[in-house]
KEDODO-190847 format. One record per residue: x, y, z of N, C-alpha, C, O in turn; chain; residue number from 1; residue in three letters. Coordinates in Angstrom, 3 decimals, always signed. Example, Ala and Ser with C-alpha at 12.3 -4.5 7.8 and 13.67 -1.06 7.14 Angstrom:
BEGIN
+13.190;-5.690;+7.800;+12.300;-4.500;+7.800;+13.200;-3.300;+7.800;+14.236;-3.319;+8.465;A;1;Ala
+12.850;-2.250;+7.080;+13.670;-1.060;+7.140;+12.900;+0.030;+7.870;+13.409;+1.138;+8.039;A;2;Ser
REM end
This chain:
BEGIN
-52.783;+5.509;+5.657;-52.966;+4.725;+4.455;-53.615;+5.565;+3.364;-53.196;+5.548;+2.207;A;1;Met
-54.640;+6.293;+3.759;-55.371;+7.104;+2.789;-54.421;+8.075;+2.078;-54.463;+8.209;+0.855;A;2;Arg
-53.567;+8.747;+2.852;-52.628;+9.712;+2.278;-51.621;+9.009;+1.373;-51.306;+9.502;+0.291;A;3;Lys
-51.125;+7.875;+1.807;-50.166;+7.135;+0.978;-50.787;+6.743;-0.361;-50.150;+6.855;-1.409;A;4;Leu
-52.018;+6.291;-0.314;-52.691;+5.894;-1.547;-52.888;+7.097;-2.460;-52.610;+7.032;-3.657;A;5;Ala
-53.368;+8.192;-1.887;-53.573;+9.397;-2.703;-52.261;+9.878;-3.304;-52.199;+10.244;-4.477;A;6;Lys
-51.201;+9.872;-2.477;-49.884;+10.291;-2.973;-49.398;+9.406;-4.122;-48.659;+9.860;-4.996;A;7;Asp
-49.823;+8.129;-4.112;-49.430;+7.198;-5.165;-50.384;+7.263;-6.362;-50.207;+6.539;-7.341;A;8;Ala
-51.398;+8.138;-6.278;-52.335;+8.281;-7.385;-53.435;+7.243;-7.415;-54.092;+7.052;-8.439;A;9;Gly
-53.637;+6.574;-6.297;-54.666;+5.539;-6.218;-55.953;+6.167;-5.679;-55.921;+6.836;-4.646;A;10;Val
-57.085;+5.963;-6.363;-58.351;+6.489;-5.842;-58.678;+5.859;-4.488;-58.509;+4.654;-4.298;A;11;Pro
-59.139;+6.670;-3.566;-59.439;+6.200;-2.212;-60.904;+6.507;-1.905;-61.376;+7.623;-2.123;A;12;Val
-61.605;+5.509;-1.401;-63.010;+5.678;-1.052;-63.278;+5.090;+0.328;-62.770;+4.019;+0.660;A;13;Phe
-64.064;+5.782;+1.119;-64.652;+5.180;+2.312;-65.782;+4.286;+1.803;-66.289;+4.515;+0.705;A;14;Ala
-66.189;+3.278;+2.568;-67.251;+2.391;+2.074;-68.487;+3.140;+1.581;-69.006;+2.833;+0.508;A;15;Pro
-68.956;+4.106;+2.343;-70.167;+4.823;+1.929;-69.939;+5.615;+0.648;-70.858;+5.768;-0.157;A;16;Arg
-68.735;+6.116;+0.452;-68.436;+6.839;-0.778;-68.470;+5.891;-1.979;-68.840;+6.293;-3.082;A;17;Glu
-68.087;+4.646;-1.764;-68.026;+3.659;-2.843;-69.416;+3.194;-3.269;-69.696;+3.083;-4.463;A;18;Phe
-70.292;+2.922;-2.290;-71.589;+2.349;-2.651;-72.742;+3.341;-2.660;-73.884;+2.943;-2.892;A;19;Tyr
-72.479;+4.616;-2.414;-73.548;+5.627;-2.375;-74.400;+5.554;-3.643;-73.888;+5.601;-4.762;A;20;Ala
-75.697;+5.438;-3.438;-76.626;+5.395;-4.564;-76.731;+4.044;-5.244;-77.525;+3.884;-6.171;A;21;Gly
-75.945;+3.066;-4.804;-75.964;+1.741;-5.438;-76.777;+0.717;-4.655;-77.250;-0.273;-5.214;A;22;Arg
-76.935;+0.963;-3.357;-77.688;+0.016;-2.526;-78.607;+0.784;-1.586;-78.426;+1.979;-1.353;A;23;Ile
-79.588;+0.080;-1.055;-80.435;+0.605;+0.004;-79.820;+0.107;+1.306;-80.014;-1.046;+1.689;A;24;Asn
-79.083;+0.974;+1.980;-78.313;+0.567;+3.152;-79.189;-0.029;+4.251;-78.837;-1.057;+4.829;A;25;Glu
-80.313;+0.595;+4.542;-81.203;+0.078;+5.590;-81.705;-1.320;+5.274;-81.740;-2.188;+6.146;A;26;Gly
-82.093;-1.534;+4.028;-82.579;-2.849;+3.611;-81.466;-3.893;+3.687;-81.702;-5.020;+4.123;A;27;Leu
-80.265;-3.529;+3.270;-79.136;-4.459;+3.326;-78.799;-4.835;+4.770;-78.483;-5.991;+5.052;A;28;Glu
-78.866;-3.875;+5.674;-78.602;-4.150;+7.088;-79.650;-5.104;+7.634;-79.315;-6.084;+8.300;A;29;Ile
-80.912;-4.824;+7.358;-81.998;-5.698;+7.817;-81.822;-7.113;+7.287;-81.952;-8.082;+8.036;A;30;Thr
-81.526;-7.232;+5.998;-81.343;-8.554;+5.392;-80.143;-9.278;+5.989;-80.210;-10.481;+6.240;A;31;Asn
-79.044;-8.557;+6.221;-77.855;-9.177;+6.810;-78.165;-9.712;+8.204;-77.822;-10.852;+8.520;A;32;Phe
-78.807;-8.902;+9.038;-79.116;-9.342;+10.404;-80.083;-10.520;+10.395;-79.972;-11.419;+11.228;A;33;Leu
-81.026;-10.523;+9.465;-81.958;-11.651;+9.347;-81.196;-12.927;+8.960;-81.416;-13.990;+9.541;A;34;Arg
-80.293;-12.807;+7.967;-79.503;-13.980;+7.549;-78.601;-14.458;+8.687;-78.449;-15.662;+8.896;A;35;Arg
-78.006;-13.525;+9.417;-77.147;-13.907;+10.536;-77.938;-14.753;+11.534;-77.466;-15.796;+11.987;A;36;Phe
-79.135;-14.297;+11.869;-79.971;-15.029;+12.829;-80.316;-16.416;+12.301;-80.171;-17.408;+13.015;A;37;Thr
-80.766;-16.486;+11.067;-81.140;-17.770;+10.468;-79.954;-18.725;+10.405;-80.057;-19.880;+10.818;A;38;Thr
-78.843;-18.246;+9.896;-77.667;-19.103;+9.743;-77.062;-19.490;+11.085;-76.565;-20.605;+11.241;A;39;Glu
-77.097;-18.583;+12.055;-76.510;-18.920;+13.356;-77.311;-20.013;+14.054;-76.741;-20.831;+14.776;A;40;Ser
-78.625;-20.036;+13.848;-79.441;-21.108;+14.447;-79.051;-22.461;+13.844;-78.893;-23.445;+14.566;A;41;His
-78.900;-22.502;+12.535;-78.476;-23.744;+11.883;-77.092;-24.177;+12.337;-76.844;-25.360;+12.573;A;42;Gly
-76.197;-23.208;+12.458;-74.836;-23.497;+12.923;-74.874;-24.068;+14.342;-74.209;-25.061;+14.635;A;43;Tyr
-75.655;-23.437;+15.217;-75.719;-23.903;+16.609;-76.291;-25.315;+16.699;-75.809;-26.131;+17.485;A;44;Met
-77.300;-25.603;+15.912;-77.868;-26.956;+15.940;-76.828;-27.992;+15.522;-76.704;-29.037;+16.161;A;45;Asn
-76.086;-27.714;+14.463;-75.044;-28.639;+13.998;-73.933;-28.751;+15.039;-73.419;-29.843;+15.282;A;46;Ala
-73.561;-27.634;+15.652;-72.486;-27.654;+16.659;-72.897;-28.460;+17.892;-72.097;-29.228;+18.427;A;47;Arg
-74.137;-28.287;+18.342;-74.611;-29.048;+19.512;-74.532;-30.554;+19.251;-74.149;-31.323;+20.133;A;48;Arg
-74.892;-30.964;+18.046;-74.819;-32.384;+17.702;-73.374;-32.880;+17.719;-73.104;-34.025;+18.079;A;49;Lys
-72.455;-32.006;+17.326;-71.052;-32.402;+17.216;-70.320;-32.375;+18.561;-69.611;-33.323;+18.900;A;50;Lys
-70.493;-31.281;+19.336;-69.696;-31.117;+20.565;-70.524;-30.977;+21.831;-69.964;-30.907;+22.925;A;51;Val
-71.844;-30.936;+21.707;-72.685;-30.741;+22.879;-72.830;-29.261;+23.205;-72.463;-28.391;+22.416;A;52;Gly
-73.374;-29.000;+24.386;-73.585;-27.612;+24.812;-72.265;-26.951;+25.165;-71.402;-27.556;+25.800;A;53;Glu
-72.122;-25.710;+24.748;-70.979;-24.898;+25.141;-71.421;-23.435;+25.139;-72.622;-23.167;+25.133;A;54;Asp
-70.524;-22.520;+25.145;-70.848;-21.094;+25.223;-70.956;-20.423;+23.849;-71.040;-19.198;+23.771;A;55;Lys
-70.955;-21.202;+22.778;-71.007;-20.624;+21.439;-72.265;-19.789;+21.241;-72.211;-18.748;+20.585;A;56;Thr
-73.372;-20.212;+21.783;-74.612;-19.451;+21.657;-74.459;-18.061;+22.273;-74.913;-17.068;+21.705;A;57;Ser
-73.815;-18.001;+23.437;-73.574;-16.705;+24.081;-72.681;-15.817;+23.217;-72.908;-14.613;+23.107;A;58;Asp
-71.670;-16.421;+22.611;-70.760;-15.663;+21.748;-71.519;-15.123;+20.537;-71.355;-13.959;+20.174;A;59;Val
-72.337;-15.949;+19.917;-73.099;-15.500;+18.756;-74.094;-14.400;+19.126;-74.319;-13.478;+18.342;A;60;Leu
-74.685;-14.491;+20.309;-75.564;-13.413;+20.768;-74.788;-12.108;+20.904;-75.286;-11.046;+20.531;A;61;Asp
-73.564;-12.184;+21.438;-72.719;-10.996;+21.579;-72.364;-10.431;+20.201;-72.434;-9.222;+19.983;A;62;Trp
-71.983;-11.311;+19.277;-71.610;-10.871;+17.928;-72.811;-10.192;+17.257;-72.654;-9.150;+16.621;A;63;Val
-73.995;-10.770;+17.395;-75.200;-10.174;+16.812;-75.425;-8.777;+17.382;-75.712;-7.835;+16.642;A;64;Tyr
-75.294;-8.650;+18.695;-75.454;-7.340;+19.325;-74.426;-6.337;+18.834;-74.738;-5.164;+18.634;A;65;Gly
-73.205;-6.800;+18.640;-72.146;-5.933;+18.124;-72.482;-5.469;+16.707;-72.368;-4.284;+16.396;A;66;Tyr
-72.894;-6.396;+15.856;-73.283;-6.029;+14.493;-74.407;-4.996;+14.508;-74.372;-4.026;+13.751;A;67;Tyr
-75.407;-5.205;+15.370;-76.511;-4.241;+15.452;-75.995;-2.873;+15.879;-76.392;-1.850;+15.320;A;68;Arg
-75.118;-2.858;+16.862;-74.566;-1.583;+17.339;-73.850;-0.846;+16.211;-74.059;+0.350;+16.009;A;69;Leu
-73.011;-1.562;+15.486;-72.228;-0.936;+14.423;-73.097;-0.565;+13.215;-72.985;+0.541;+12.684;A;70;Val
-73.939;-1.466;+12.793;-74.685;-1.259;+11.557;-75.884;-0.322;+11.706;-76.252;+0.367;+10.754;A;71;Leu
-76.485;-0.291;+12.876;-77.686;+0.524;+13.046;-77.403;+1.878;+13.687;-78.332;+2.637;+13.964;A;72;Glu
-76.140;+2.184;+13.923;-75.790;+3.471;+14.535;-75.759;+4.576;+13.517;-75.482;+5.725;+13.862;A;73;Ser
REM end
C-alpha cells in the first residue's frame, strides 16, 4: 500500500511520523487506559442489568491486557 500511494504521489506517514511532536505519547497512553478502565466498568454494570452475568468481563480484561501490550511496548 505504501508503495502504491507513493507511486500515486500521495504523502504516506506511519502514525508516529504523523503525530511526532504534536502529542505526549506516554500521557495519551495513560489517559486512554484510564478511560478504558472507567468506561468498561460502566459498560459492565449496564450489561449485567440487561443480560446478567456472562464472560464479557473476561473479554474486557483480555482486551485491556492487549492494549497495554501494544501501547506500552
